[in-house]
KEDREN-413227 format. One record per residue: residue in three letters; x, y, z of N, C-alpha, C, O in turn. Coordinates in steps of 0.001 Angstrom, whole numbers, padded with zeros to 6 digits, always signed. Layout:
<drenbas>
ALAXYZXYZXYZXYZ ...
</drenbas>
This chain:
<drenbas>
MET-016447+018924+001712-016086+020324+001977-014565+020417+002076-013950+019556+002706 SER-013928+021443+001469-012477+021580+001462-011967+021979+002835-012678+022614+003614 SER-010689+021588+003134-010064+021904+004417-009614+023365+004438-009548+024012+003393 PRO-009300+023893+005654-008808+025281+005738-007549+025504+004907-007388+026569+004311 VAL-006644+024503+004856-005420+024649+004058-005788+024805+002587-005248+025665+001891 ASP-006731+023949+002109-007149+024035+000702-007787+025385+000402-007572+025951-000671 GLN-008572+025904+001346-009202+027204+001118-008161+028320+000996-008284+029203+000148 LEU-007155+028270+001837-006109+029295+001775-005303+029169+000481-004909+030177-000106 VAL-005058+027931+000035-004333+027722-001216-005154+028248-002385-004613+028846-003315 GLU-006488+028018-002332-007360+028538-003394-007336+030062-003449-007562+030648-004508 MET-007066+030705-002319-007002+032171-002284-005682+032697-002848-005538+033897-003081 GLY-004714+031792-003067-003452+032236-003647-002255+032116-002730-001149+032486-003125 PHE-002436+031606-001504-001316+031454-000573-000635+030122-000830-001310+029137-001133 PRO+000718+030066-000715+001444+028799-000867+001029+027820+000234+000665+028251+001328 PRO+001077+026520-000033+000666+025527+000973+001457+025631+002265+000896+025486+003351 ASN+002808+025891+002153+003637+025966+003356+003194+027122+004258+003096+026972+005475 ARG+002927+028279+003638+002477+029443+004416+001092+029188+005023+000828+029584+006158 ALA+000211+028526+004263-001128+028259+004773-001078+027382+006016-001755+027657+007007 GLU-000264+026316+005958-000137+025436+007122+000461+026185+008314-000001+026041+009446 LYS+001511+026999+008040+002171+027738+009130+001207+028729+009768+001204+028887+010989 ALA+000371+029413+008943-000567+030391+009487-001599+029712+010379-001969+030259+011418 LEU-002064+028541+009992-003038+027824+010820-002416+027387+012143-003070+027430+013185 VAL-001137+026960+012099-000461+026552+013340-000271+027760+014252-000516+027680+015456 LYS+000170+028890+013670+000431+030081+014472-000851+030645+015099-000799+031261+016163 THR-001986+030438+014452-003256+030943+015004-004024+029866+015740-005209+030026+016035 ASN-003323+028730+016044-003936+027635+016800-005203+027092+016122-006153+026668+016779 HIS-005178+027121+014779-006293+026550+013996-007649+027151+014397-008638+026439+014570 LYS-007661+028470+014537-008902+029148+014925-009751+029558+013735-010774+030219+013912 GLY-009355+029184+012535-010179+029483+011373-009400+030111+010247-008280+030589+010423 VAL-010034+030097+009061-009400+030630+007858-009212+032137+007961-008205+032665+007488 GLN-010161+032835+008570-010086+034301+008642-008863+034757+009437-008124+035633+008987 GLN-008646+034167+010613-007494+034564+011433-006184+034179+010767-005200+034916+010837 ALA-006176+032989+010105-004957+032584+009406-004636+033553+008273-003472+033883+008046 MET-005674+034010+007558-005468+034953+006457-004958+036296+006999-004074+036902+006393 ASP-005500+036768+008127-005020+038013+008725-003549+037896+009125-002765+038827+008944 TRP-003195+036735+009671-001797+036527+010097-000871+036555+008882+000208+037145+008936 LEU-001286+035926+007797-000460+035912+006590-000262+037313+006028+000832+037643+005570 LEU-001309+038148+006055-001181+039506+005552-000238+040339+006426+000501+041185+005924 GLU-000272+040095+007712+000591+040853+008624+002053+040426+008523+002953+041254+008672 HIS+002300+039107+008265+003674+038572+008296+004179+038199+006907+005112+037405+006784 SER+003580+038756+005867+004006+038401+004510+005417+038862+004191+006045+038319+003283 GLU+005936+039858+004921+007276+040383+004654+008328+039813+005583+009489+040218+005518 ASP+007939+038857+006469+008929+038263+007370+009960+037490+006560+009591+036795+005613 PRO+011268+037592+006911+012309+036878+006139+012179+035365+006208+012574+034675+005268 ASP+011634+034831+007297+011505+033378+007436+010072+032913+007190+009671+031861+007689 ILE+009290+033688+006422+007894+033333+006180+007757+032012+005428+006776+031288+005606 ASP+008768+031693+004567+008710+030478+003756+009474+029316+004366+009595+028254+003755 THR+009994+029518+005584+010672+028401+006244+009645+027331+006589+008631+027642+007212 PRO+009878+026080+006202+008886+025023+006482+008601+024902+007964+009514+025009+008782 ILE+007367+024684+008315+006975+024592+009720+007551+023345+010362+007690+023287+011584 SER+007887+022347+009559+008419+021095+010106+009821+021262+010653+010272+020427+011437 GLN+010555+022358+010249+011906+022573+010737+011938+023255+012090+013018+023419+012658 GLY+010816+023653+012619+010751+024224+013950+011138+025664+014033+011352+026163+015139 HIS+011244+026383+012909+011578+027804+012956+010405+028587+013484+009254+028262+013195 VAL+010683+029612+014251+009655+030480+014804+009681+031786+014041+010731+032413+013903 LEU+008532+032193+013550+008464+033431+012791+008672+034619+013707+008233+034637+014857 SER+009344+035591+013169+009540+036818+013942+008291+037654+013869+007458+037428+012991 ASP+008127+038609+014755+006957+039468+014799+007049+040627+013834+006057+041333+013653 GLY+008184+040860+013205+008324+041979+012268+009512+041770+011378+010318+040865+011595 PRO+009618+042575+010415+010702+042394+009460+012071+042687+010019+013048+042292+009383 GLY+012233+043349+011162+013559+043701+011674+013974+042916+012859+015048+043181+013398 GLU+013173+041922+013333+013468+041230+014577+013951+039844+014266+013237+039046+013657 GLY+015180+039549+014689+015727+038192+014580+016005+037772+013180+016290+036593+012969 GLY+015947+038660+012169+016176+038297+010774+017656+038165+010487+018511+038588+011265 GLU+017922+037571+009361+019310+037370+008997+020000+038675+008686+021223+038752+008806 GLY+019260+039725+008285+019870+041009+007928+020201+041843+009129+020751+042932+008962 SER+019897+041397+010356+020163+042226+011535+021547+041975+012106+021948+042668+013041 GLY+022292+041013+011582+023636+040738+012106+024606+041858+011780+024399+042645+010857 GLU+025662+041905+012562+026683+042927+012376+027796+042395+011487+027933+041183+011324 GLY+028568+043265+010926+029692+042852+010094+029399+043138+008644+028570+043981+008301 GLY+030097+042418+007811+030011+042678+006365+028974+041852+005683+028964+041769+004454 GLY+028038+041193+006486+027035+040347+005832+026112+041140+004949+025636+040598+003951 SER+025822+042422+005258+024874+043214+004477+025435+043526+003103+024681+043654+002138 ALA+026734+043647+003007+027338+043965+001709+027176+042815+000739+026909+043003-000448 SER+027353+041559+001305+027195+040414+000413+025753+040205+000040+025459+039692-001040 LYS+024830+040599+000928+023408+040412+000647+022968+041244-000527+022075+040825-001264 ASP+023568+042435-000742+023171+043309-001832+023447+042683-003186+022846+043043-004198 LEU+024382+041726-003176+024740+041110-004437+023880+039899-004736+023931+039356-005840 GLU+023107+039480-003784+022268+038297-003964+020925+038684-004571+020492+039836-004526 ALA+020271+037637-005154+018924+037851-005695+017946+038018-004538+017868+037178-003642 LEU+017204+039122-004579+016259+039418-003499+014828+039060-003856+013946+039095-002998 SER+014587+038714-005118+013213+038375-005515+013240+037595-006819+014285+037422-007445 ILE+012067+037133-007204+011877+036440-008482+010897+037261-009293+009827+037637-008815 LYS+011286+037534-010535+010476+038416-011367+009808+037607-012474+010434+036766-013119 CYS+008518+037884-012677+007780+037274-013785+008085+038095-015031+007697+039260-015119 ASP+008772+037497-015987+009166+038219-017190+007988+038558-018092+008123+039378-019000 GLN+006836+037940-017856+005690+038175-018731+004818+039338-018251+004235+040065-019056 CYS+004740+039501-016924+003925+040611-016416+004715+041579-015540+004197+042638-015185 GLY+005992+041235-015172+006827+042125-014382+006570+042087-012895+007121+042917-012172 LYS+005764+041170-012403+005452+041111-010967+006636+040531-010209+007230+039542-010637 LEU+006982+041156-009068+008057+040681-008213+007485+039738-007159+006464+040023-006535 LEU+008161+038618-006979+007719+037601-006030+008856+037289-005089+010013+037251-005509 LYS+008550+037061-003811+009586+036924-002796+010208+035543-002784+011368+035408-002395 SER+009472+034491-003200+009983+033131-003063+009517+032278-004229+008660+032667-005022 GLU+010129+031080-004298+009732+030144-005340+008282+029697-005139+007555+029463-006105 ALA+007876+029583-003882+006494+029171-003609+005516+030192-004168+004498+029828-004756 GLN+005832+031499-003980+004962+032530-004537+004985+032494-006058+003963+032731-006703 ALA+006157+032196-006639+006255+032103-008095+005405+030950-008627+004721+031086-009641 GLN+005458+029811-007924+004634+028676-008342+003145+029000-008238+002358+028648-009118 SER+002768+029679-007146+001372+030066-006983+000937+031035-008072-000165+030924-008609 HIS+001822+032002-008401+001522+032967-009455+001377+032261-010805+000477+032582-011581 ALA+002266+031297-011086+002188+030543-012343+000896+029747-012433+000303+029625-013506 THR+000459+029199-011287-000798+028424-011281-001987+029309-011589-002877+028910-012341 ARG-002018+030524-011012-003158+031412-011202-003184+032029-012596-004248+032156-013203 THR-001981+032423-013118-001941+033200-014365-001570+032379-015592-001861+032778-016720 GLY-000926+031230-015377-000450+030450-016505+000888+030928-017049+001351+030422-018072 HIS+001521+031897-016382+002826+032396-016824+003914+031371-016521+003856+030674-015508 THR+004894+031286-017395+005937+030267-017238+007351+030825-017282+008303+030069-017088 GLN+007526+032130-017532+008869+032706-017675+009191+033574-016454+008573+034617-016238 PHE+010180+033120-015653+010588+033822-014431+012115+033953-014422+012830+033171-015049 SER+012590+034967-013690+014047+035165-013543+014325+035792-012182+013459+036431-011585 GLU+015572+035593-011699+015954+036170-010411+016210+037670-010581+016647+038126-011637 SER+015925+038428-009510+016078+039885-009566+016686+040376-008265+016465+039796-007202 THR+017467+041468-008363+018054+042078-007165+017115+043103-006550+017420+043703-005520 GLU+015957+043297-007200+014956+044216-006618+014315+043565-005415+014011+042372-005415 GLU+014119+044361-004403+013481+043852-003196+011981+044110-003285+011535+045178-003705 VAL+011238+043126-002887+009780+043269-002898+009389+044235-001801+009692+044019-000627 LYS+008716+045299-002193+008301+046303-001218+007177+045767-000352+006270+045095-000843 PRO+007240+046068+000941+006147+045598+001818+004839+046311+001462+004826+047444+000980 LEU+003758+045603+001718+002432+046160+001421+002095+047285+002376+002365+047205+003575 THR+001511+048316+001838+001017+049393+002692-000299+048948+003330-000860+047917+002957 GLU-000776+049717+004275-002032+049382+004934-003188+049366+003938-004078+048520+004021 GLU-003166+050306+002997-004238+050352+002003-004197+049123+001101-005227+048542+000761 GLU-002949+048736+000715-002814+047547-000132-003251+046286+000611-003911+045409+000055 LYS-002859+046223+001893-003287+045075+002685-004808+045018+002782-005413+043953+002660 LYS-005417+046191+003003-006867+046238+003109-007528+045844+001788-008518+045114+001761 GLU-006938+046359+000671-007493+046029-000644-007379+044535-000923-008306+043904-001431 GLN-006185+043975-000568-005996+042542-000798-006948+041718+000079-007479+040692-000345 GLN-007140+042183+001278-008055+041477+002176-009478+041510+001638-010200+040517+001726 GLU-009882+042646+001083-011228+042752+000496-011365+041822-000702-012398+041178-000889 LYS-010294+041759-001522-010336+040855-002663-010470+039403-002208-011222+038614-002779 LEU-009699+039077-001141-009763+037715-000633-011142+037396-000062-011674+036302-000250 GLN-011706+038379+000641-013049+038179+001198-014066+037980+000078-014960+037140+000181 LYS-013922+038761-000990-014832+038620-002129-014669+037253-002778-015642+036593-003144 LEU-013387+036841-002912-013121+035533-003501-013718+034413-002649-014302+033461-003168 ILE-013559+034546-001326-014134+033539-000422-015650+033483-000574-016246+032407-000626 LYS-016266+034672-000644-017717+034731-000780-018180+034102-002086-019165+033364-002119 GLU-017445+034406-003180-017820+033837-004476-017678+032320-004479-018539+031603-004987 LYS-016560+031836-003894-016356+030388-003843-017402+029707-002967-017894+028626-003288 ARG-017732+030368-001845-018769+029790-000980-020117+029746-001698-020849+028760-001607 GLN-020439+030840-002421-021697+030883-003160-021730+029815-004267-022737+029146-004496 ALA-020563+029691-004949-020492+028672-006011-020669+027267-005432-021331+026417-006028 ARG-020065+027035-004259-020206+025731-003624-021644+025459-003204-022159+024354-003375 LEU-022291+026505-002642-023695+026339-002243-024583+026063-003452-025484+025226-003389 GLU-024324+026775-004558-025106+026546-005774-024901+025123-006284-025847+024461-006711 LYS-023651+024663-006233-023358+023315-006695-024067+022282-005817-024670+021331-006315 GLU-023978+022494-004472-024646+021553-003568-026157+021562-003769-026809+020519-003722 LYS-026710+022769-003995-028151+022873-004231-028548+022140-005516-029559+021438-005563 LYS-027722+022323-006562-028015+021653-007838-027913+020140-007695-028740+019396-008222 GLU-026878+019692-006967-026728+018250-006758-027899+017689-005958-028396+016604-006263 ALA-028348+018428-004925-029491+017967-004137-030758+017904-004989-031565+016984-004854 LEU-030922+018910-005882-032093+018921-006767-032071+017728-007723-033086+017067-007942 GLU-030889+017470-008285-030769+016331-009205-031019+015019-008474-031637+014104-009017 LYS-030533+014932-007236-030745+013726-006445-032220+013522-006147-032718+012398-006210 GLU-032933+014617-005816-034366+014519-005536-035133+014122-006797-036062+013316-006739 LYS-034730+014703-007951-035385+014322-009208-035186+012839-009503-036110+012139-009918 SER-033954+012378-009275-033669+010964-009515-034484+010078-008582-034987+009030-008989 ARG-034613+010513-007305-035397+009716-006340-036860+009655-006747-037480+008593-006697 ARG-037421+010813-007157-038825+010837-007569-039048+010005-008825-040047+009296-008946 LYS-038094+010103-009768-038219+009321-010989-038206+007829-010676-038998+007059-011219 GLY-037281+007433-009779-037236+006028-009386-038525+005588-008717-038999+004476-008947 GLY-039111+006481-007867-040379+006148-007214-041509+005989-008220-042312+005061-008122 ARG-041568+006919-009208-042622+006812-010232-042467+005522-011036-043452+004836-011312 GLU-041247+005199-011405-041029+003979-012179-041428+002745-011382-041967+001789-011941 MET-041165+002762-010068-041535+001627-009238-043054+001489-009156-043591+000387-009260 VAL-043751+002633-008966-045222+002604-008896-045809+002129-010222-046735+001317-010242 GLU-045261+002643-011344-045771+002229-012656-045541+000738-012904-046399+000054-013461 ALA-044378+000243-012485-044103-001189-012651-045067-002030-011820-045532-003077-012270 LYS-045368-001564-010596-046315-002285-009746-047707-002279-010357-048400-003296-010335 GLN-048126-001125-010910-049441-001050-011544-049515-001964-012764-050526-002634-012973 ARG-048450-001996-013574-048450-002890-014735-048553-004349-014309-049251-005139-014945 MET-047855-004705-013230-047913-006077-012742-049322-006422-012249-049837-007505-012528 GLU-049945-005482-011509-051301-005725-011016-052296-005859-012168-053204-006688-012120 MET-052113-005023-013222-052998-005121-014378-052837-006462-015094-053822-007057-015532 ARG-051600-006935-015213-051382-008236-015837-052035-009354-015036-052655-010252-015605 GLU-051893-009296-013697-052509-010321-012855-054028-010284-012966-054679-011326-013047 ALA-054595-009058-012969-056050-008929-013091-056534-009479-014431-057581-010122-014507 LYS-055753-009216-015499-056126-009720-016822-056076-011238-016853-056950-011877-017439 LYS-055056-011823-016227-054963-013281-016173-056168-013886-015463-056737-014873-015928 ILE-056563-013283-014320-057707-013793-013566-058984-013673-014386-059801-014593-014415 ALA-059154-012507-015067-060354-012308-015888-060395-013316-017039-061454-013868-017339 ASP-059248-013558-017685-059206-014534-018778-059534-015937-018280-060232-016695-018954 LEU-059023-016279-017087-059296-017601-016523-060791-017771-016235-061376-018805-016558 LYS-061407-016748-015625-062840-016819-015340-063644-016902-016634-064632-017632-016712 ARG-063215-016145-017655-063920-016173-018932-063846-017570-019567-064828-018072-020115 ARG-062660-018182-019480-062529-019531-020044-063373-020539-019278-064019-021403-019871 GLU-063360-020418-017932-064166-021340-017128-065658-021187-017446-066383-022174-017559 LYS-066097-019942-017587-067506-019705-017903-067864-020255-019282-068938-020829-019466 GLU-066960-020077-020253-067204-020579-021600-067242-022108-021607-068084-022711-022273 GLU-066323-022730-020862-066325-024201-020783-067611-024705-020126-068179-025711-020551 GLU-068066-023995-019082-069318-024398-018420-070505-024253-019379-071395-025103-019414 ARG-070504-023158-020158-071596-022963-021112-071602-024056-022178-072655-024574-022549 ILE-070402-024399-022663-070310-025450-023684-070776-026789-023127-071458-027554-023809 ALA-070391-027067-021854-070812-028326-021235-072343-028393-021104-072956-029421-021391 LYS-072944-027281-020666-074406-027250-020549-075067-027420-021912-076069-028122-022048 GLN-074491-026768-022915-075057-026870-024254-074987-028308-024763-075917-028789-025409 LYS-073885-028986-024470-073756-030385-024883-074806-031256-024209-075385-032147-024830 VAL-075046-030982-022910-076068-031761-022193-077437-031527-022807-078194-032474-023021 LYS-077762-030267-023091-079053-029947-023696-079198-030623-025065-080247-031175-025398 GLU-078122-030561-025842-078185-031187-027169-078353-032689-027065-079061-033294-027871 GLN-077698-033308-026061-077848-034742-025886-079273-035093-025471-079840-036084-025931 ILE-079847-034262-024590-081246-034501-024180-082166-034374-025381-083075-035183-025565 ALA-081926-033350-026201-082766-033163-027382-082632-034337-028348-083624-034786-028920 ARG-081391-034841-028533-081205-035989-029431-081896-037233-028893-082524-037981-029642 ASP-081770-037451-027557-082438-038608-026956-083948-038504-027113-084621-039486-027424 ARG-084466-037309-026894-085914-037113-027012-086381-037377-028449-087390-038044-028677 LEU-085614-036830-029418-085984-037030-030826-085896-038488-031209-086729-038990-031964 GLU-084893-039171-030692-084751-040590-031003-085915-041395-030438-086439-042287-031105 ARG-086319-041081-029205-087445-041804-028609-088743-041507-029367-089570-042390-029596 GLN-088892-040227-029750-090093-039876-030501-090144-040607-031844-091196-041084-032270 ASN-088967-040684-032507-088936-041400-033786-089271-042877-033608-089992-043466-034414 LYS-088742-043458-032551-089056-044861-032281-090538-045049-031999-091164-046003-032463 GLN-091095-044096-031209-092515-044189-030870-093370-044022-032113-094352-044741-032297 PHE-093003-043081-032965-093770-042878-034192-093673-044098-035114-094653-044513-035733 ALA-092441-044668-035186-092267-045869-036025-093091-047030-035496-093680-047794-036261 LYS-093122-047150-034170-093913-048223-033554-095387-048005-033807-096112-048950-034119 SER-095851-046740-033674-097264-046436-033911-097626-046672-035371-098713-047170-035667 ALA-096729-046323-036285-096989-046534-037708-097087-048014-038035-097934-048439-038821 ALA-096188-048805-037405-096230-050251-037635-097532-050854-037116-098107-051738-037751 SER-098001-050371-035953-099248-050884-035388-100422-050523-036285-101330-051332-036476 SER-100410-049312-036837-101500-048866-037705-101528-049669-039000-102597-049970-039532 ALA-100341-050015-039503-100285-050801-040740-100790-052217-040519-101414-052802-041405 ALA-100523-052768-039344-100964-054131-039045-102452-054203-038752-103039-055267-038945 ALA-103077-053168-038310-104510-053167-037971-105349-053222-039244-104921-052696-040271 PRO-106547-053849-039213-107417-053910-040392-107901-052537-040787-108102-051655-039952 ALA-108080-052383-042069-108543-051093-042563-109937-050808-042085-110762-051722-042074 PRO-110245-049615-041695-111596-049291-041218-112590-049392-042365-112280-049076-043514 THR-113792-049842-042021-114848-049990-043020-115376-048660-043476-115913-048534-044576 SER-115225-047676-042636-115716-046347-043014-114819-045292-042418-114211-045511-041370 LEU-114729-044172-043057-113908-043067-042541-114694-042299-041503-115309-041271-041790 ALA-114658-042831-040266-115381-042168-039181-114530-041039-038638-113307-041157-038557 LYS-115150-039984-038281-114462-038824-037712-113983-039149-036311-114783-039606-035495 PRO-112661-038924-035980-112157-039275-034644-112827-038449-033565-113175-037285-033762 ASN-112995-039088-032416-113599-038440-031248-112624-037387-030708-111453-037704-030498 PRO-113070-036139-030477-112155-035100-029938-111512-035495-028626-110353-035164-028375 SER-112257-036203-027784-111690-036606-026489-110536-037575-026678-109549-037545-025943 GLN-110684-038455-027705-109594-039384-027986-108358-038657-028506-107234-038997-028139 VAL-108567-037649-029365-107421-036856-029857-106707-036155-028700-105478-036134-028629 GLN-107501-035585-027800-106919-034888-026650-106155-035857-025767-105075-035535-025273 LYS-106714-037048-025567-106060-038043-024725-104742-038483-025322-103757-038661-024605 LEU-104716-038669-026699-103482-039053-027366-102410-037968-027212-101232-038258-027002 LYS-102849-036724-027320-101896-035609-027171-101319-035575-025765-100124-035351-025575 GLU-102195-035802-024771-101725-035780-023393-100723-036888-023150-099766-036707-022397 TYR-100927-038010-023763-099992-039113-023564-098657-038866-024255-097664-039484-023869 ARG-098587-038027-025217-097341-037750-025908-096519-036636-025243-095329-036502-025528 GLU-097112-035868-024396-096420-034706-023808-096789-034591-022342-097909-034898-021933 CYS-095808-034135-021556-096024-033966-020105-095527-032588-019695-094400-032196-019995 ARG-096393-031872-019004-096029-030545-018501-095624-030685-017042-096424-031112-016209 LEU-094367-030321-016726-093836-030477-015365-093535-029117-014740-093015-028210-015390 GLN-093883-029007-013449-093490-027874-012612-092507-028425-011586-092860-029296-010790 ILE-091265-027916-011603-090185-028485-010786-089782-027457-009739-089374-026344-010070 ARG-089901-027842-008474-089554-026955-007358-088137-027270-006901-087793-028420-006627 LEU-087320-026214-006826-085910-026370-006485-085667-026142-004994-086522-025565-004323 PRO-084522-026581-004456-084248-026423-003013-084217-024966-002555-084515-024684-001395 ASP-083859-024024-003453-083792-022617-003035-085146-021911-003121-085218-020702-002897 GLY-086218-022638-003441-087553-022051-003487-087993-021619-004875-089169-021315-005074 SER-087072-021584-005850-087445-021186-007210-088106-022364-007932-088111-023495-007446 THR-088662-022059-009104-089424-023074-009837-089023-023067-011299-088804-022016-011900 LEU-088931-024280-011864-088705-024450-013294-089963-025049-013919-090586-025932-013329 ARG-090341-024578-015106-091476-025142-015842-091016-025519-017236-090363-024728-017916 ASN-091359-026736-017668-090934-027180-018985-091820-028346-019434-092377-029080-018617 ASN-091931-028489-020745-092676-029599-021323-091708-030689-021757-090679-030406-022370 PHE-092041-031938-021436-091231-033083-021786-092075-034076-022569-093304-034073-022488 ALA-091396-034919-023322-092107-036004-024008-092536-037045-022990-091884-037231-021962 ALA-093630-037716-023283-094127-038737-022352-093129-039854-022184-093116-040537-021161 THR-092289-040043-023191-091299-041129-023126-089991-040707-022469-089112-041545-022271 ASP-089840-039426-022125-088625-038995-021422-088563-039669-020060-089585-039871-019405 THR-087344-040016-019643-087160-040678-018346-086987-039646-017232-086710-038470-017469 LEU-087164-040145-016003-086921-039281-014839-085457-038827-014799-085169-037721-014342 ARG-084531-039671-015273-083110-039307-015286-082863-038134-016236-082053-037252-015949 ALA-083575-038133-017380-083423-037028-018322-083908-035720-017706-083297-034670-017905 VAL-085022-035787-016949-085534-034587-016276-084531-034087-015247-084259-032889-015179 LEU-083967-035011-014428-082997-034616-013399-081731-034032-014038-081162-033069-013524 THR-081286-034626-015171-080110-034086-015869-080379-032677-016371-079505-031813-016292 TYR-081562-032439-016879-081941-031097-017343-081893-030091-016195-081365-028991-016358 VAL-082440-030459-015035-082465-029552-013874-081038-029247-013407-080703-028096-013129 GLU-080204-030285-013324-078827-030079-012840-078022-029207-013803-077216-028383-013371 SER-078240-029388-015107-077505-028564-016076-077970-027122-016054-077169-026217-016286 GLU-079258-026881-015777-079787-025520-015744-079347-024775-014489-079069-023577-014545 LYS-079282-025473-013359-079020-024811-012072-077664-025175-011469-077324-024700-010386 GLY-076888-026009-012156-075574-026366-011644-075636-027185-010374-074801-026996-009489 LEU-076605-028097-010248-076772-028914-009051-076080-030255-009238-075808-030681-010361 GLU-075798-030919-008106-075209-032251-008118-075779-033065-006973-076161-032523-005936 ASN-075832-034397-007178-076278-035331-006131-077666-034967-005599-077844-034772-004397 HIS-078633-034878-006487-080019-034612-006104-080924-035722-006645-080536-036493-007523 SER-082132-035777-006099-083129-036766-006529-084463-036062-006708-084609-034885-006376 LEU-085470-036821-007257-086787-036269-007520-087813-036928-006622-087670-038081-006216 ALA-088858-036158-006320-089947-036689-005479-091242-035985-005865-091228-034932-006502 THR-092366-036590-005465-093679-035974-005650-094279-035695-004288-093996-036383-003307 ALA-095118-034666-004252-095738-034291-002973-097074-035021-002760-097362-035510-001667 PHE-097870-035080-003815-099181-035735-003696-099364-036695-004869-099566-036239-005995 PRO-099303-037965-004651-098967-038610-003374-097477-038473-003073-096684-038297-003998 SER-097082-038548-001824-095677-038389-001444-094890-039616-001862-095168-040731-001421 LYS-093910-039396-002714-093082-040502-003200-091701-039963-003570-091576-038938-004240 LEU-090674-040673-003120-089291-040342-003454-088793-041356-004457-088762-042554-004176 PHE-088408-040886-005615-087911-041768-006660-086480-042183-006346-085618-041336-006108 THR-086237-043467-006345-084904-044014-006065-084118-044141-007359-084606-043828-008444 GLU-082871-044615-007209-082010-044792-008378-082607-045803-009349-082441-045671-010561 SER-083284-046789-008837-083881-047806-009723-085081-047260-010482-085490-047839-011488 ASP-085669-046117-009999-086820-045534-010685-086421-044552-011774-087270-044120-012553 MET-085114-044184-011843-084719-043085-012710-084830-043417-014197-084846-042514-015035 ASP-084907-044713-014530-085034-045095-015938-086495-045237-016366-086772-045601-017509 LEU-087431-044951-015455-088853-044982-015817-089189-043766-016670-088670-042675-016433 SER-090059-043952-017665-090536-042808-018445-091565-042050-017633-092095-042562-016647 LEU-091844-040836-018051-092826-040027-017321-094212-040699-017369-095011-040600-016438 LYS-094452-041372-018477-095734-042097-018601-095777-043243-017602-096784-043441-016922 GLU-094669-044011-017510-094617-045144-016588-094648-044688-015142-095143-045410-014277 ALA-094119-043480-014862-094122-042967-013489-095466-042379-013107-095650-041966-011962 GLY-096429-042329-014054-097765-041823-013765-097819-040317-013600-098604-039801-012805 LEU-096972-039600-014362-096915-038150-014221-097659-037420-015333-097624-036191-015382 LEU-098340-038152-016239-099085-037507-017314-100466-037117-016840-101028-037800-015984 PRO-101033-036047-017361-100497-035126-018385-099637-034015-017799-098904-033360-018540 SER-099707-033780-016468-098892-032757-015806-098668-033177-014372-099444-033946-013803 ALA-097585-032659-013787-097265-033041-012410-096318-032019-011809-095726-031183-012491 VAL-096208-032134-010492-095273-031278-009749-094193-032174-009156-094492-033122-008430 LEU-092941-031871-009469-091805-032619-008938-091007-031730-007987-090915-030516-008167 ILE-090437-032368-006975-089616-031650-005976-088188-032177-006076-087959-033386-006075 VAL-087231-031253-006162-085815-031631-006211-085272-031617-004789-085354-030606-004092 LYS-084704-032774-004359-084172-032906-003011-082709-033335-003063-082272-034024-003985 LYS-081973-032906-002051-080569-033274-001938-080465-034698-001461-081152-035096-000520 LYS-079590-035489-002118-079420-036870-001709-078690-036921-000356-077782-036135-000086 LEU-079113-037860+000468-078453-038068+001760-077283-039016+001549-077459-040155+001116 LEU-076065-038522+001868-074882-039371+001699-074854-040407+002786-075251-040120+003915 PRO-074398-041605+002485-074360-042661+003511-073392-042282+004638-072251-041893+004389 GLY-073865-042402+005865-073034-042022+007014-072267-043160+007550-071522-043002+008517 
</drenbas>
């Protein structure tokens, strides 16, 4: 915000007069200083610098240099009493007023004149005061508009910065969420591939055992003497052979659920346990039977289902291994 001196200078008063008016009115405000300047604008010592300690007179005839006796008045008539603007014809009392006039109008051509500047009438003083009041009001309004515009721009900038910060935070959170989702997707895919590999290995082992069993059976049949007659096989024998080649298992899990699957008679207990662990994601478990009650140990895991006496069907229980204490 501009100082009282700056405000008075903006109104057209010289800086020296503005400072003197504020001192004379005890710095009671721009309005009182402006009133004082209008009242004392015709004082002969109005432009005397305040730093020299001169005291302004209360009127144009008190204590002025023209009040002395003798021949001083005759010499005064020959002196320049004002400064005239050659471009607009305005009479100015001092160089300070001429400089102020040049600043406001842009005029640059001045000359000394013997014409005396006439004092302002009451109507002129009132008119000038109204103009000054209007100018003050316009400048105050312009300043308020400027401050309002600056505050609006500042608020817009603050809101824009806040939106950008929120958007940046949201983008960061979305990137983090995407990274987590991609990681989980990769882990799930790796787990699926691992399970698939286990299943494929079980299938290959089963096929290999079946091929070996078939090759062994074929070799035994070739070595046996040819039958004397083509007798029709006994249905019970066919059924028994089928039962020995396949085992139907019902597997009870620790959480109470059940798995059902058919295995080859030559599949081992370890292959069954590997299948259960890959299907349910279990670790460190063992197999047991309920009737008769039997817990298969590590040394039993290489037994085939046929050797374990689980044909043609059986119920197995999956139990958690007890870690050594």
